[in-house]
N, C-alpha and C positions, 0 to 999 in steps of 0.2 A: 857848598852843597856837594854831596857825593854823587857819583854816577848812579848808584842804586836809588837814591832819593830823586834824582832827575827823572829816571825811568818811571818810578812810582808816580811822579807828578804827571808825566806824559800819559800814562795809563788812566789816571784819575780824570784828566781833562778830555779824554776821548769822548766823542759824541755818541751816546748809546743808540740814538735813533739812526744815525748814519751807519753804525756797525750792524744794526738790524737789517737795514736796507742792503748793505753789502752781502751779508750772509744769505738773505733771501733771494738775491739775484743769481746765485749759483745753483745749478741743478742738483738733484739727488745723484749719488754716485752711479746708480744703475742707468741714469739718463745721459751719462757722458759718452759721447760717440767716439769710436775709434777714429784715428786720423784717416782721411780719405786717400791720402798718398803717403807711402812710406819710402823714403829715400833708401836706395840700396846700401848706403853706408850704415843704416840702422837695422838692416836685416841681421838676424842672429848669425853668428859665425859657425857655419857647419861645413863639414867635409864636402868636397866636390864629388867624391865617390858615393854613388847612390846607396849602396849597401851600408856604408859607414854612416852616411847622412840619415838613413832610415833608423839606424840604431841610436843615433844621437838625439833624435827628435823627442822621445819621452822625457829625457832629463832637461832638455832645453825648454820644453813646455812647462815642466814643473818650476823651473827657475823663473820664467817670465810670469807665471801665475802667482808665484810667491811675491815677486816684485809688485805686481798689480795689487795684491792684498795689502802689502805694506803701504802703498800710496793711498789706497782707499781708507785704511786706518788713519793715516795722517790727515786726509781730507775730512773725514768724519770728526777727528779731533779739532781741527781748525774751525769747523762749523759749530761744534758744540762748545768749546772752551774759548773761542774767539781770541781776544788779545792775550788771554792767559796761555794760549798755545804758542805764542811768539816768544822768542828769547829776549832777554834784556838787550843783547847786542842788536837784534833786529829793530827794536823800538828805540833804543838810546843812541844808536850810531847810524844804521842804514836808513832809518825813517824818522830821524830826529826833526828834520826840517819839514818834510812833507806830511808827517803825522802817522800815528799808529794805524789809523783807518786805511791809509794807502798801503801800509805794510801788510795788513790782513788781506786786502784785495789782491795784492801782488802775490802773496803766498798761495791763496786759493787758486788764482789763475795759473800759477806755475804747476801746482799739483794736478789741476784739471788737464793740463797739457801732458804731464807724465802719464796720467791714467789713459788718455787717448792714445798716446804712443804705445804704451804696453798692450792695449787692446788691439792695436793694429799689428804689433809684432806677434801676438798670440794668434790672430787671424791668419797672418802669413805662415806661421808654423803649422797651423791646422790645414792650410791649403797644401803645404809641402807634404804633410802626413797623408793627405788624401791622394795627392799625385803619386807618391811613392808606395802606396799600399799594394801589397802583393795580391794579385787576383786570386779569388777562391775558386778552386776547381770543383765542378759538379761531381758528385759521388755516383750518379747514375745516368 
């Protein structure tokens, strides 16, 4: 038997009810909360100089928002295509013993974590943007 046929057999033998339960156990992307704590090691790398930092913030926000969109697309793909969204390597090597259902659950958990981290990083950047905002002077 070839690797591809082994993987096809693992996919075919997966329990569809169990896969439904796994998929339904995960929240909608909009309901994934940002991490409540963000270790300083995960703060975006910005200049210590406040003027430079202020100038870097828009690009950093764009970068992290793009990353968040990519993770949400991956999450939606996993929820929609389920096992078809997992690679043959994932199913045939990484989850050969524990089963493709575990592989799907682990992949969803990992992407949920990335989404929460990105949301926390974006929140941190928005806080920095607010902190560094130049006060508006009254015109009268």
